[in-house]
N, C-alpha and C positions, 0 to 999 in steps of 0.2 A: 238553810241558815235560821237561827230563833228567830222569832219577832217578840219582843217585849213590849208592853202596853204599861208607859209610866201611869201614877194613879191620877195626874191632873188630867190625862188623856181618857181615862175610864172617865172621870166627870164631864167631860166633855159628851161624852157618848149617853151617858147617863140623861144630861140635857136635851141632846137630840130625840132620846127615846120619849121623853117628857112631852117636848113640842111636839111632835106626832102623833103621841096619845091624843093630846087635846083636839087636833085635826080629826082625827079619825078612829073608832075602834080598832084595835090591830096595827095600825101604821105605824107606831113603835115597834112593835114587832118585828116588821118587816125592814124600818130603818137597820134597826139592831142588826140583821143578819146578813144585808147588803153591806154594811160598814164591815163586819165583821170578816165575810168574805173578802173586801177590799185588804184588810190589814193583812189577812192570811196569805194574800197574793205576795206581799212583800218578802214572804220567804223567799221568793225565788227571782223576784225582780229590783229590790232594792238597788239603791244606786244609778238607778237608768232615768229616773224623773230629775227634772229640770231642780236647782237650788233656788229658792226664795229665803229671805231674809236669815240666810245662815243655815237652812235646812233643806232639804229634799220634800219636794211638795208632790203627792199625789192627788190627783183629784177622785172624787168618787163617782163610782160608775152609776148609780142612781138617785143620787141627793146629791144638794148642791153643796157639797160640804167638802172639805179640802184636808188631806192629812199630811201633817208633819211629820217627818222621821229623820234620825242620823243613823248612819250605819259606824257600827261599832267593830272591833276585831271580831268577836264570835256571835255577834247577834245586832238584829235591826232594834232600835228603839223608838216608839210612837210617842212622839213630845204632844202633839196636842191633833184633835179634831175638830175644827171649827167650819162655821156656816162661812160660806165662799161669798156669802151677800154683805159679810163686815167689811166696815173699811180698812182698807190695805196697812193705815195708819195704825190703827188700833190691832189689826193682827200681828204688827211688827212691834209694838208694845207690850204685848202678851207675851211672844215667844222672847221678849230679850228678858221679861221677870223670869221665864219658867227656866231660862239659860242658867240664873244663878241658883237654883236648885243641887 
């Protein structure tokens, strides 16, 4: 199945890269590659993850990030890639705003 990444999720990933680059040189690149690997795996595993706030949620394998996505008839659409340390109410509010797009 094809995996599409919405522009908002791309922005989330860029923010994660910037955060990790501030921590250590090269850490942002490592974060990007691991998150991309996790997103790419949705092509074969989409739909098997529990739903939270109306979206399937995959926990990233190497970082404390959560990948929210929806399964469409012909593709998987990644809606958000968020820091898992964020308050659940804030995550829910953000996802609700993105639902209106």
